[in-house]
Every structure is written in structure tokens, then in C-alpha cells.
HTML snippet that shows the backbone in 3Dmol.js (N, CA, C, O; Angstrom):
<script src="https://3Dmol.org/build/3Dmol-min.js"></script>
<div id="view" style="width:600px;height:400px;position:relative"></div>
<script>
const pdb = `
ATOM      1  N   MET A   1     120.619 155.496 130.336  1.00  0.00           N
ATOM      2  CA  MET A   1     122.063 155.813 130.322  1.00  0.00           C
ATOM      3  C   MET A   1     122.618 155.478 131.647  1.00  0.00           C
ATOM      4  O   MET A   1     123.675 154.852 131.725  1.00  0.00           O
ATOM      5  N   ILE A   2     121.960 155.861 132.706  1.00  0.00           N
ATOM      6  CA  ILE A   2     122.529 155.607 134.069  1.00  0.00           C
ATOM      7  C   ILE A   2     122.196 154.248 134.655  1.00  0.00           C
ATOM      8  O   ILE A   2     122.814 153.784 135.613  1.00  0.00           O
ATOM      9  N   LEU A   3     121.166 153.608 134.027  1.00  0.00           N
ATOM     10  CA  LEU A   3     120.771 152.281 134.476  1.00  0.00           C
ATOM     11  C   LEU A   3     121.857 151.234 134.378  1.00  0.00           C
ATOM     12  O   LEU A   3     122.073 150.525 135.361  1.00  0.00           O
ATOM     13  N   PRO A   4     122.554 151.083 133.276  1.00  0.00           N
ATOM     14  CA  PRO A   4     123.626 150.011 133.202  1.00  0.00           C
ATOM     15  C   PRO A   4     124.712 150.249 134.300  1.00  0.00           C
ATOM     16  O   PRO A   4     125.199 149.307 134.925  1.00  0.00           O
ATOM     17  N   ILE A   5     125.073 151.567 134.511  1.00  0.00           N
ATOM     18  CA  ILE A   5     126.086 151.831 135.538  1.00  0.00           C
ATOM     19  C   ILE A   5     125.555 151.433 136.949  1.00  0.00           C
ATOM     20  O   ILE A   5     126.254 150.832 137.766  1.00  0.00           O
ATOM     21  N   ALA A   6     124.281 151.809 137.171  1.00  0.00           N
ATOM     22  CA  ALA A   6     123.727 151.437 138.485  1.00  0.00           C
ATOM     23  C   ALA A   6     123.560 149.906 138.686  1.00  0.00           C
ATOM     24  O   ALA A   6     123.712 149.389 139.792  1.00  0.00           O
ATOM     25  N   LEU A   7     123.258 149.239 137.626  1.00  0.00           N
ATOM     26  CA  LEU A   7     123.133 147.751 137.669  1.00  0.00           C
ATOM     27  C   LEU A   7     124.484 147.129 137.868  1.00  0.00           C
ATOM     28  O   LEU A   7     124.625 146.188 138.650  1.00  0.00           O
ATOM     29  N   ALA A   8     125.528 147.655 137.146  1.00  0.00           N
ATOM     30  CA  ALA A   8     126.901 147.109 137.381  1.00  0.00           C
ATOM     31  C   ALA A   8     127.384 147.368 138.796  1.00  0.00           C
ATOM     32  O   ALA A   8     128.035 146.510 139.393  1.00  0.00           O
ATOM     33  N   PHE A   9     127.078 148.530 139.339  1.00  0.00           N
ATOM     34  CA  PHE A   9     127.440 148.851 140.760  1.00  0.00           C
ATOM     35  C   PHE A   9     126.712 147.956 141.690  1.00  0.00           C
ATOM     36  O   PHE A   9     127.309 147.492 142.662  1.00  0.00           O
ATOM     37  N   GLY A  10     125.414 147.667 141.456  1.00  0.00           N
ATOM     38  CA  GLY A  10     124.632 146.741 142.305  1.00  0.00           C
ATOM     39  C   GLY A  10     125.162 145.380 142.272  1.00  0.00           C
ATOM     40  O   GLY A  10     125.266 144.742 143.319  1.00  0.00           O
ATOM     41  N   PHE A  11     125.510 144.882 141.123  1.00  0.00           N
ATOM     42  CA  PHE A  11     125.984 143.531 141.000  1.00  0.00           C
ATOM     43  C   PHE A  11     127.386 143.411 141.668  1.00  0.00           C
ATOM     44  O   PHE A  11     127.716 142.363 142.224  1.00  0.00           O
ATOM     45  N   VAL A  12     128.185 144.465 141.610  1.00  0.00           N
ATOM     46  CA  VAL A  12     129.525 144.363 142.289  1.00  0.00           C
ATOM     47  C   VAL A  12     129.322 144.411 143.785  1.00  0.00           C
ATOM     48  O   VAL A  12     129.998 143.676 144.505  1.00  0.00           O
ATOM     49  N   CYS A  13     128.383 145.280 144.315  1.00  0.00           N
ATOM     50  CA  CYS A  13     128.131 145.373 145.779  1.00  0.00           C
ATOM     51  C   CYS A  13     127.515 144.046 146.296  1.00  0.00           C
ATOM     52  O   CYS A  13     127.852 143.550 147.371  1.00  0.00           O
ATOM     53  N   MET A  14     126.584 143.497 145.456  1.00  0.00           N
ATOM     54  CA  MET A  14     125.970 142.201 145.991  1.00  0.00           C
ATOM     55  C   MET A  14     126.910 141.055 145.924  1.00  0.00           C
ATOM     56  O   MET A  14     126.866 140.151 146.759  1.00  0.00           O
ATOM     57  N   GLY A  15     127.800 141.078 144.897  1.00  0.00           N
ATOM     58  CA  GLY A  15     128.840 140.023 144.854  1.00  0.00           C
ATOM     59  C   GLY A  15     129.773 140.080 146.047  1.00  0.00           C
ATOM     60  O   GLY A  15     130.130 139.033 146.588  1.00  0.00           O
ATOM     61  N   LEU A  16     130.196 141.309 146.492  1.00  0.00           N
ATOM     62  CA  LEU A  16     131.025 141.474 147.631  1.00  0.00           C
ATOM     63  C   LEU A  16     130.276 141.056 148.860  1.00  0.00           C
ATOM     64  O   LEU A  16     130.839 140.415 149.748  1.00  0.00           O
ATOM     65  N   ALA A  17     128.983 141.417 148.928  1.00  0.00           N
ATOM     66  CA  ALA A  17     128.177 140.990 150.069  1.00  0.00           C
ATOM     67  C   ALA A  17     128.058 139.506 150.248  1.00  0.00           C
ATOM     68  O   ALA A  17     128.118 139.002 151.369  1.00  0.00           O
ATOM     69  N   VAL A  18     127.882 138.774 149.113  1.00  0.00           N
ATOM     70  CA  VAL A  18     127.865 137.320 149.050  1.00  0.00           C
ATOM     71  C   VAL A  18     129.124 136.736 149.568  1.00  0.00           C
ATOM     72  O   VAL A  18     129.102 135.810 150.378  1.00  0.00           O
ATOM     73  N   LEU A  19     130.291 137.287 149.089  1.00  0.00           N
ATOM     74  CA  LEU A  19     131.521 136.739 149.512  1.00  0.00           C
ATOM     75  C   LEU A  19     131.842 136.930 151.010  1.00  0.00           C
ATOM     76  O   LEU A  19     132.406 136.056 151.669  1.00  0.00           O
ATOM     77  N   LEU A  20     131.452 138.121 151.511  1.00  0.00           N
ATOM     78  CA  LEU A  20     131.581 138.391 152.967  1.00  0.00           C
ATOM     79  C   LEU A  20     130.718 137.501 153.786  1.00  0.00           C
ATOM     80  O   LEU A  20     131.105 137.036 154.858  1.00  0.00           O
ATOM     81  N   THR A  21     129.499 137.257 153.257  1.00  0.00           N
ATOM     82  CA  THR A  21     128.525 136.349 153.980  1.00  0.00           C
ATOM     83  C   THR A  21     128.986 134.934 153.991  1.00  0.00           C
ATOM     84  O   THR A  21     128.836 134.201 154.969  1.00  0.00           O
ATOM     85  N   LEU A  22     129.583 134.548 152.814  1.00  0.00           N
ATOM     86  CA  LEU A  22     130.099 133.117 152.783  1.00  0.00           C
ATOM     87  C   LEU A  22     131.261 132.968 153.829  1.00  0.00           C
ATOM     88  O   LEU A  22     131.368 131.954 154.520  1.00  0.00           O
ATOM     89  N   TRP A  23     132.118 134.019 153.908  1.00  0.00           N
ATOM     90  CA  TRP A  23     133.161 133.995 154.864  1.00  0.00           C
ATOM     91  C   TRP A  23     132.592 133.888 156.295  1.00  0.00           C
ATOM     92  O   TRP A  23     133.169 133.183 157.123  1.00  0.00           O
ATOM     93  N   ARG A  24     131.529 134.538 156.585  1.00  0.00           N
ATOM     94  CA  ARG A  24     130.948 134.473 157.947  1.00  0.00           C
ATOM     95  C   ARG A  24     130.278 133.096 158.135  1.00  0.00           C
ATOM     96  O   ARG A  24     130.288 132.556 159.241  1.00  0.00           O
ATOM     97  N   LEU A  25     129.698 132.526 157.067  1.00  0.00           N
ATOM     98  CA  LEU A  25     129.065 131.230 157.190  1.00  0.00           C
ATOM     99  C   LEU A  25     130.089 130.188 157.417  1.00  0.00           C
ATOM    100  O   LEU A  25     129.837 129.254 158.178  1.00  0.00           O
ATOM    101  N   LEU A  26     131.259 130.283 156.794  1.00  0.00           N
ATOM    102  CA  LEU A  26     132.290 129.223 157.058  1.00  0.00           C
ATOM    103  C   LEU A  26     133.095 129.387 158.285  1.00  0.00           C
ATOM    104  O   LEU A  26     133.556 128.407 158.872  1.00  0.00           O
ATOM    105  N   ARG A  27     133.286 130.658 158.708  1.00  0.00           N
ATOM    106  CA  ARG A  27     134.103 130.934 159.776  1.00  0.00           C
ATOM    107  C   ARG A  27     133.389 131.177 161.097  1.00  0.00           C
ATOM    108  O   ARG A  27     134.015 131.118 162.155  1.00  0.00           O
ATOM    109  N   GLY A  28     132.094 131.450 161.051  1.00  0.00           N
ATOM    110  CA  GLY A  28     131.275 131.826 162.231  1.00  0.00           C
ATOM    111  C   GLY A  28     131.560 130.950 163.483  1.00  0.00           C
ATOM    112  O   GLY A  28     131.476 129.723 163.436  1.00  0.00           O
ATOM    113  N   PRO A  29     131.885 131.605 164.551  1.00  0.00           N
ATOM    114  CA  PRO A  29     132.289 130.815 165.741  1.00  0.00           C
ATOM    115  C   PRO A  29     131.140 130.019 166.402  1.00  0.00           C
ATOM    116  O   PRO A  29     131.363 128.983 167.030  1.00  0.00           O
ATOM    117  N   THR A  30     129.921 130.530 166.242  1.00  0.00           N
ATOM    118  CA  THR A  30     128.789 129.809 166.879  1.00  0.00           C
ATOM    119  C   THR A  30     127.780 129.452 165.763  1.00  0.00           C
ATOM    120  O   THR A  30     127.847 129.899 164.617  1.00  0.00           O
ATOM    121  N   ALA A  31     126.856 128.614 166.213  1.00  0.00           N
ATOM    122  CA  ALA A  31     125.773 128.070 165.274  1.00  0.00           C
ATOM    123  C   ALA A  31     124.866 129.347 164.977  1.00  0.00           C
ATOM    124  O   ALA A  31     124.413 129.494 163.842  1.00  0.00           O
ATOM    125  N   ALA A  32     124.608 130.231 165.937  1.00  0.00           N
ATOM    126  CA  ALA A  32     123.781 131.350 165.680  1.00  0.00           C
ATOM    127  C   ALA A  32     124.355 132.211 164.600  1.00  0.00           C
ATOM    128  O   ALA A  32     123.623 132.680 163.728  1.00  0.00           O
ATOM    129  N   ASP A  33     125.684 132.439 164.633  1.00  0.00           N
ATOM    130  CA  ASP A  33     126.345 133.264 163.556  1.00  0.00           C
ATOM    131  C   ASP A  33     126.135 132.606 162.167  1.00  0.00           C
ATOM    132  O   ASP A  33     125.907 133.294 161.172  1.00  0.00           O
ATOM    133  N   ARG A  34     126.215 131.314 162.131  1.00  0.00           N
ATOM    134  CA  ARG A  34     126.026 130.610 160.864  1.00  0.00           C
ATOM    135  C   ARG A  34     124.596 130.693 160.351  1.00  0.00           C
ATOM    136  O   ARG A  34     124.352 130.840 159.153  1.00  0.00           O
ATOM    137  N   ILE A  35     123.610 130.591 161.334  1.00  0.00           N
ATOM    138  CA  ILE A  35     122.254 130.754 160.949  1.00  0.00           C
ATOM    139  C   ILE A  35     121.952 132.167 160.394  1.00  0.00           C
ATOM    140  O   ILE A  35     121.266 132.307 159.381  1.00  0.00           O
ATOM    141  N   LEU A  36     122.471 133.197 161.065  1.00  0.00           N
ATOM    142  CA  LEU A  36     122.253 134.551 160.528  1.00  0.00           C
ATOM    143  C   LEU A  36     123.004 134.766 159.184  1.00  0.00           C
ATOM    144  O   LEU A  36     122.530 135.509 158.324  1.00  0.00           O
ATOM    145  N   ALA A  37     124.122 134.142 159.021  1.00  0.00           N
ATOM    146  CA  ALA A  37     124.829 134.257 157.751  1.00  0.00           C
ATOM    147  C   ALA A  37     123.993 133.549 156.633  1.00  0.00           C
ATOM    148  O   ALA A  37     123.931 134.041 155.507  1.00  0.00           O
ATOM    149  N   LEU A  38     123.367 132.417 156.952  1.00  0.00           N
ATOM    150  CA  LEU A  38     122.605 131.758 155.953  1.00  0.00           C
ATOM    151  C   LEU A  38     121.394 132.523 155.577  1.00  0.00           C
ATOM    152  O   LEU A  38     120.974 132.507 154.420  1.00  0.00           O
ATOM    153  N   ASP A  39     120.782 133.240 156.591  1.00  0.00           N
ATOM    154  CA  ASP A  39     119.648 134.114 156.327  1.00  0.00           C
ATOM    155  C   ASP A  39     120.048 135.237 155.501  1.00  0.00           C
ATOM    156  O   ASP A  39     119.331 135.597 154.568  1.00  0.00           O
ATOM    157  N   THR A  40     121.179 135.838 155.785  1.00  0.00           N
ATOM    158  CA  THR A  40     121.714 136.979 154.993  1.00  0.00           C
ATOM    159  C   THR A  40     122.078 136.622 153.606  1.00  0.00           C
ATOM    160  O   THR A  40     121.945 137.415 152.674  1.00  0.00           O
ATOM    161  N   LEU A  41     122.585 135.299 153.464  1.00  0.00           N
ATOM    162  CA  LEU A  41     122.843 134.815 152.071  1.00  0.00           C
ATOM    163  C   LEU A  41     121.575 134.614 151.250  1.00  0.00           C
ATOM    164  O   LEU A  41     121.584 134.765 150.028  1.00  0.00           O
ATOM    165  N   THR A  42     120.505 134.279 151.919  1.00  0.00           N
ATOM    166  CA  THR A  42     119.183 134.198 151.264  1.00  0.00           C
ATOM    167  C   THR A  42     118.752 135.612 150.814  1.00  0.00           C
ATOM    168  O   THR A  42     118.274 135.788 149.693  1.00  0.00           O
ATOM    169  N   ILE A  43     118.912 136.544 151.632  1.00  0.00           N
ATOM    170  CA  ILE A  43     118.470 137.889 151.251  1.00  0.00           C
ATOM    171  C   ILE A  43     119.347 138.434 150.079  1.00  0.00           C
ATOM    172  O   ILE A  43     118.857 139.114 149.177  1.00  0.00           O
ATOM    173  N   ASN A  44     120.671 138.101 150.139  1.00  0.00           N
ATOM    174  CA  ASN A  44     121.542 138.507 148.998  1.00  0.00           C
ATOM    175  C   ASN A  44     121.117 137.865 147.699  1.00  0.00           C
ATOM    176  O   ASN A  44     121.134 138.463 146.623  1.00  0.00           O
ATOM    177  N   ALA A  45     120.712 136.535 147.873  1.00  0.00           N
ATOM    178  CA  ALA A  45     120.287 135.886 146.610  1.00  0.00           C
ATOM    179  C   ALA A  45     119.034 136.523 145.993  1.00  0.00           C
ATOM    180  O   ALA A  45     118.896 136.679 144.780  1.00  0.00           O
ATOM    181  N   ILE A  46     118.120 136.884 146.931  1.00  0.00           N
ATOM    182  CA  ILE A  46     116.935 137.499 146.471  1.00  0.00           C
ATOM    183  C   ILE A  46     117.257 138.870 145.775  1.00  0.00           C
ATOM    184  O   ILE A  46     116.654 139.208 144.756  1.00  0.00           O
ATOM    185  N   ALA A  47     118.200 139.626 146.342  1.00  0.00           N
ATOM    186  CA  ALA A  47     118.637 140.952 145.689  1.00  0.00           C
ATOM    187  C   ALA A  47     119.235 140.667 144.380  1.00  0.00           C
ATOM    188  O   ALA A  47     118.993 141.417 143.434  1.00  0.00           O
ATOM    189  N   LEU A  48     120.057 139.561 144.239  1.00  0.00           N
ATOM    190  CA  LEU A  48     120.654 139.247 142.985  1.00  0.00           C
ATOM    191  C   LEU A  48     119.642 138.860 141.876  1.00  0.00           C
ATOM    192  O   LEU A  48     119.775 139.211 140.704  1.00  0.00           O
ATOM    193  N   ILE A  49     118.642 138.123 142.334  1.00  0.00           N
ATOM    194  CA  ILE A  49     117.533 137.746 141.426  1.00  0.00           C
ATOM    195  C   ILE A  49     116.795 138.993 140.888  1.00  0.00           C
ATOM    196  O   ILE A  49     116.498 139.112 139.699  1.00  0.00           O
ATOM    197  N   VAL A  50     116.510 139.933 141.853  1.00  0.00           N
ATOM    198  CA  VAL A  50     115.852 141.149 141.408  1.00  0.00           C
ATOM    199  C   VAL A  50     116.684 141.994 140.519  1.00  0.00           C
ATOM    200  O   VAL A  50     116.167 142.592 139.575  1.00  0.00           O
ATOM    201  N   LEU A  51     118.018 142.074 140.792  1.00  0.00           N
ATOM    202  CA  LEU A  51     118.850 142.892 139.926  1.00  0.00           C
ATOM    203  C   LEU A  51     118.957 142.173 138.568  1.00  0.00           C
ATOM    204  O   LEU A  51     118.987 142.851 137.540  1.00  0.00           O
ATOM    205  N   PHE A  52     119.014 140.850 138.520  1.00  0.00           N
ATOM    206  CA  PHE A  52     119.034 140.129 137.221  1.00  0.00           C
ATOM    207  C   PHE A  52     117.689 140.390 136.461  1.00  0.00           C
ATOM    208  O   PHE A  52     117.663 140.509 135.236  1.00  0.00           O
ATOM    209  N   CYS A  53     116.624 140.468 137.215  1.00  0.00           N
ATOM    210  CA  CYS A  53     115.307 140.782 136.549  1.00  0.00           C
ATOM    211  C   CYS A  53     115.218 142.159 135.984  1.00  0.00           C
ATOM    212  O   CYS A  53     114.600 142.373 134.941  1.00  0.00           O
ATOM    213  N   ILE A  54     115.836 143.110 136.667  1.00  0.00           N
ATOM    214  CA  ILE A  54     115.814 144.462 136.177  1.00  0.00           C
ATOM    215  C   ILE A  54     116.762 144.567 134.887  1.00  0.00           C
ATOM    216  O   ILE A  54     116.478 145.256 133.907  1.00  0.00           O
ATOM    217  N   ALA A  55     117.861 143.838 135.006  1.00  0.00           N
ATOM    218  CA  ALA A  55     118.835 143.855 133.890  1.00  0.00           C
ATOM    219  C   ALA A  55     118.278 143.264 132.622  1.00  0.00           C
ATOM    220  O   ALA A  55     118.558 143.736 131.520  1.00  0.00           O
ATOM    221  N   ARG A  56     117.501 142.245 132.787  1.00  0.00           N
ATOM    222  CA  ARG A  56     116.857 141.554 131.623  1.00  0.00           C
ATOM    223  C   ARG A  56     115.569 142.160 131.244  1.00  0.00           C
ATOM    224  O   ARG A  56     114.955 141.723 130.271  1.00  0.00           O
ATOM    225  N   ASP A  57     115.112 143.154 131.963  1.00  0.00           N
ATOM    226  CA  ASP A  57     113.843 143.852 131.651  1.00  0.00           C
ATOM    227  C   ASP A  57     112.653 142.892 131.465  1.00  0.00           C
ATOM    228  O   ASP A  57     111.916 142.931 130.480  1.00  0.00           O
ATOM    229  N   THR A  58     112.525 142.042 132.470  1.00  0.00           N
ATOM    230  CA  THR A  58     111.469 141.085 132.521  1.00  0.00           C
ATOM    231  C   THR A  58     110.875 140.886 133.976  1.00  0.00           C
ATOM    232  O   THR A  58     111.618 141.054 134.944  1.00  0.00           O
ATOM    233  N   ALA A  59     109.741 140.582 134.122  1.00  0.00           N
ATOM    234  CA  ALA A  59     109.083 140.354 135.432  1.00  0.00           C
ATOM    235  C   ALA A  59     108.953 138.872 135.792  1.00  0.00           C
ATOM    236  O   ALA A  59     108.283 138.490 136.752  1.00  0.00           O
ATOM    237  N   LEU A  60     109.619 138.066 134.981  1.00  0.00           N
ATOM    238  CA  LEU A  60     109.495 136.569 135.174  1.00  0.00           C
ATOM    239  C   LEU A  60     110.083 136.087 136.495  1.00  0.00           C
ATOM    240  O   LEU A  60     109.497 135.218 137.141  1.00  0.00           O
ATOM    241  N   TYR A  61     111.211 136.622 136.907  1.00  0.00           N
ATOM    242  CA  TYR A  61     111.878 136.126 138.109  1.00  0.00           C
ATOM    243  C   TYR A  61     111.440 136.712 139.408  1.00  0.00           C
ATOM    244  O   TYR A  61     111.916 136.292 140.463  1.00  0.00           O
ATOM    245  N   PHE A  62     110.546 137.673 139.375  1.00  0.00           N
ATOM    246  CA  PHE A  62     110.090 138.272 140.621  1.00  0.00           C
ATOM    247  C   PHE A  62     109.294 137.266 141.506  1.00  0.00           C
ATOM    248  O   PHE A  62     109.347 137.342 142.733  1.00  0.00           O
ATOM    249  N   GLU A  63     108.581 136.357 140.882  1.00  0.00           N
ATOM    250  CA  GLU A  63     107.948 135.301 141.688  1.00  0.00           C
ATOM    251  C   GLU A  63     108.885 134.322 142.274  1.00  0.00           C
ATOM    252  O   GLU A  63     108.640 133.792 143.358  1.00  0.00           O
ATOM    253  N   ALA A  64     110.025 134.045 141.546  1.00  0.00           N
ATOM    254  CA  ALA A  64     111.044 133.229 142.175  1.00  0.00           C
ATOM    255  C   ALA A  64     111.680 133.865 143.410  1.00  0.00           C
ATOM    256  O   ALA A  64     111.997 133.179 144.381  1.00  0.00           O
ATOM    257  N   ALA A  65     111.859 135.176 143.358  1.00  0.00           N
ATOM    258  CA  ALA A  65     112.427 135.888 144.486  1.00  0.00           C
ATOM    259  C   ALA A  65     111.469 135.846 145.651  1.00  0.00           C
ATOM    260  O   ALA A  65     111.876 135.697 146.803  1.00  0.00           O
ATOM    261  N   LEU A  66     110.165 135.982 145.337  1.00  0.00           N
ATOM    262  CA  LEU A  66     109.137 135.916 146.463  1.00  0.00           C
ATOM    263  C   LEU A  66     109.140 134.592 147.028  1.00  0.00           C
ATOM    264  O   LEU A  66     109.077 134.495 148.254  1.00  0.00           O
ATOM    265  N   LEU A  67     109.206 133.507 146.279  1.00  0.00           N
ATOM    266  CA  LEU A  67     109.176 132.140 146.812  1.00  0.00           C
ATOM    267  C   LEU A  67     110.464 131.890 147.675  1.00  0.00           C
ATOM    268  O   LEU A  67     110.383 131.280 148.741  1.00  0.00           O
ATOM    269  N   LEU A  68     111.588 132.349 147.219  1.00  0.00           N
ATOM    270  CA  LEU A  68     112.800 132.220 147.916  1.00  0.00           C
ATOM    271  C   LEU A  68     112.761 132.944 149.300  1.00  0.00           C
ATOM    272  O   LEU A  68     113.307 132.478 150.300  1.00  0.00           O
ATOM    273  N   ALA A  69     112.090 134.090 149.277  1.00  0.00           N
ATOM    274  CA  ALA A  69     111.948 134.826 150.517  1.00  0.00           C
ATOM    275  C   ALA A  69     111.106 134.063 151.540  1.00  0.00           C
ATOM    276  O   ALA A  69     111.427 133.991 152.726  1.00  0.00           O
ATOM    277  N   MET A  70     110.016 133.500 151.023  1.00  0.00           N
ATOM    278  CA  MET A  70     109.164 132.710 151.925  1.00  0.00           C
ATOM    279  C   MET A  70     109.856 131.485 152.485  1.00  0.00           C
ATOM    280  O   MET A  70     109.805 131.189 153.679  1.00  0.00           O
ATOM    281  N   VAL A  71     110.528 130.764 151.535  1.00  0.00           N
ATOM    282  CA  VAL A  71     111.242 129.538 151.981  1.00  0.00           C
ATOM    283  C   VAL A  71     112.427 129.869 152.979  1.00  0.00           C
ATOM    284  O   VAL A  71     112.655 129.149 153.951  1.00  0.00           O
ATOM    285  N   GLY A  72     113.145 130.969 152.693  1.00  0.00           N
ATOM    286  CA  GLY A  72     114.240 131.411 153.510  1.00  0.00           C
ATOM    287  C   GLY A  72     113.766 131.776 154.881  1.00  0.00           C
ATOM    288  O   GLY A  72     114.438 131.465 155.865  1.00  0.00           O
ATOM    289  N   PHE A  73     112.566 132.462 154.993  1.00  0.00           N
ATOM    290  CA  PHE A  73     112.053 132.798 156.322  1.00  0.00           C
ATOM    291  C   PHE A  73     111.683 131.512 157.100  1.00  0.00           C
ATOM    292  O   PHE A  73     112.062 131.349 158.260  1.00  0.00           O
ATOM    293  N   VAL A  74     110.955 130.630 156.455  1.00  0.00           N
ATOM    294  CA  VAL A  74     110.599 129.394 157.154  1.00  0.00           C
ATOM    295  C   VAL A  74     111.799 128.595 157.609  1.00  0.00           C
ATOM    296  O   VAL A  74     111.801 128.029 158.702  1.00  0.00           O
ATOM    297  N   GLY A  75     112.823 128.548 156.770  1.00  0.00           N
ATOM    298  CA  GLY A  75     114.105 127.819 157.090  1.00  0.00           C
ATOM    299  C   GLY A  75     114.820 128.465 158.231  1.00  0.00           C
ATOM    300  O   GLY A  75     115.358 127.779 159.101  1.00  0.00           O
ATOM    301  N   THR A  76     114.836 129.780 158.248  1.00  0.00           N
ATOM    302  CA  THR A  76     115.540 130.496 159.445  1.00  0.00           C
ATOM    303  C   THR A  76     114.778 130.191 160.714  1.00  0.00           C
ATOM    304  O   THR A  76     115.383 129.902 161.746  1.00  0.00           O
ATOM    305  N   VAL A  77     113.464 130.252 160.652  1.00  0.00           N
ATOM    306  CA  VAL A  77     112.680 130.023 161.875  1.00  0.00           C
ATOM    307  C   VAL A  77     112.907 128.551 162.354  1.00  0.00           C
ATOM    308  O   VAL A  77     113.031 128.310 163.555  1.00  0.00           O
ATOM    309  N   ALA A  78     112.958 127.597 161.434  1.00  0.00           N
ATOM    310  CA  ALA A  78     113.178 126.188 161.758  1.00  0.00           C
ATOM    311  C   ALA A  78     114.544 126.026 162.387  1.00  0.00           C
ATOM    312  O   ALA A  78     114.711 125.384 163.424  1.00  0.00           O
ATOM    313  N   TYR A  79     115.521 126.634 161.719  1.00  0.00           N
ATOM    314  CA  TYR A  79     116.856 126.472 162.305  1.00  0.00           C
ATOM    315  C   TYR A  79     117.024 127.035 163.726  1.00  0.00           C
ATOM    316  O   TYR A  79     117.654 126.433 164.595  1.00  0.00           O
ATOM    317  N   CYS A  80     116.420 128.234 163.914  1.00  0.00           N
ATOM    318  CA  CYS A  80     116.458 128.917 165.241  1.00  0.00           C
ATOM    319  C   CYS A  80     115.687 128.052 166.289  1.00  0.00           C
ATOM    320  O   CYS A  80     116.145 127.903 167.422  1.00  0.00           O
ATOM    321  N   LYS A  81     114.591 127.524 165.923  1.00  0.00           N
ATOM    322  CA  LYS A  81     113.781 126.632 166.815  1.00  0.00           C
ATOM    323  C   LYS A  81     114.615 125.397 167.189  1.00  0.00           C
ATOM    324  O   LYS A  81     114.621 124.998 168.354  1.00  0.00           O
ATOM    325  N   PHE A  82     115.322 124.780 166.220  1.00  0.00           N
ATOM    326  CA  PHE A  82     116.134 123.638 166.465  1.00  0.00           C
ATOM    327  C   PHE A  82     117.225 123.982 167.384  1.00  0.00           C
ATOM    328  O   PHE A  82     117.539 123.210 168.290  1.00  0.00           O
ATOM    329  N   LEU A  83     117.859 125.183 167.180  1.00  0.00           N
ATOM    330  CA  LEU A  83     118.967 125.603 168.026  1.00  0.00           C
ATOM    331  C   LEU A  83     118.553 125.874 169.442  1.00  0.00           C
ATOM    332  O   LEU A  83     119.293 125.591 170.385  1.00  0.00           O
ATOM    333  N   LEU A  84     117.307 126.453 169.598  1.00  0.00           N
ATOM    334  CA  LEU A  84     116.888 126.725 171.047  1.00  0.00           C
ATOM    335  C   LEU A  84     116.352 125.469 171.718  1.00  0.00           C
ATOM    336  O   LEU A  84     116.656 125.242 172.889  1.00  0.00           O
ATOM    337  N   ARG A  85     115.596 124.670 171.057  1.00  0.00           N
ATOM    338  CA  ARG A  85     114.879 123.568 171.693  1.00  0.00           C
ATOM    339  C   ARG A  85     115.438 122.162 171.451  1.00  0.00           C
ATOM    340  O   ARG A  85     115.157 121.232 172.208  1.00  0.00           O
ATOM    341  N   GLY A  86     116.217 122.024 170.403  1.00  0.00           N
ATOM    342  CA  GLY A  86     116.756 120.769 169.931  1.00  0.00           C
ATOM    343  C   GLY A  86     115.685 119.963 169.159  1.00  0.00           C
ATOM    344  O   GLY A  86     115.955 118.822 168.785  1.00  0.00           O
ATOM    345  N   ASP A  87     114.602 120.462 168.934  1.00  0.00           N
ATOM    346  CA  ASP A  87     113.529 119.709 168.158  1.00  0.00           C
ATOM    347  C   ASP A  87     112.708 120.748 167.397  1.00  0.00           C
ATOM    348  O   ASP A  87     112.436 121.841 167.894  1.00  0.00           O
ATOM    349  N   ILE A  88     112.319 120.370 166.165  1.00  0.00           N
ATOM    350  CA  ILE A  88     111.586 121.306 165.343  1.00  0.00           C
ATOM    351  C   ILE A  88     110.079 121.087 165.554  1.00  0.00           C
ATOM    352  O   ILE A  88     109.328 122.044 165.743  1.00  0.00           O
ATOM    353  N   VAL A  89     109.658 119.856 165.520  1.00  0.00           N
ATOM    354  CA  VAL A  89     108.256 119.532 165.616  1.00  0.00           C
ATOM    355  C   VAL A  89     107.994 119.029 167.111  1.00  0.00           C
ATOM    356  O   VAL A  89     108.619 118.083 167.590  1.00  0.00           O
ATOM    357  N   GLU A  90     107.079 119.697 167.759  1.00  0.00           N
ATOM    358  CA  GLU A  90     106.785 119.299 169.097  1.00  0.00           C
ATOM    359  C   GLU A  90     105.714 118.240 169.175  1.00  0.00           C
ATOM    360  O   GLU A  90     105.359 117.801 170.268  1.00  0.00           O
TER     361      GLU A  90
END
`;
const viewer = $3Dmol.createViewer("view");
viewer.addModel(pdb, "pdb");
viewer.setStyle({}, {cartoon: {color: "spectrum"}});
viewer.zoomTo();
viewer.render();
</script>
């Protein structure tokens, strides 16, 4: 009974978070702000996948969320390394 209300609230909050993160990604004054916004957008996408998984009552998409988390982490590290050193592979 309370689960649909909680899911709707979660989707609304995550939708607002995605919009605010997109605003920071487009407007960010520095490259570091944009990298952090992209990492936050990845985390928001993971949360949306998990919410969708709970709403559909299936465990099928949890692996997709885990893979997105790993790829997002590696991407953030690569972007930061490129920002600091100008080269990813030494």
C-alpha cells in the first residue's frame, strides 16, 4: 500500500536530481564541475534503474546497475586523470 507512494516519490526526486545535474553539466564553469556532474548523473541513473527494478518487481536490472556503476567509476577516474595530466595512458 505504501510502496507505490514511495516509488512515485522516489521517481520524482530522482527526476529532479537528474534535471539539476544536467543543469550543472551544461553550465559548469570548470571541467572539474562537469566531471563531477557526469559522475553524479551516473549515480542518478543507477538509482533510477534500481527504482525501476523495484517497481517492476524483478531482479533482472540489478546487474545492469552494477555494470553501470563499474563503468562510471572507471570513466570518472579516466576523466580526472586526463584533466590532471593531459594523458590517460602513460
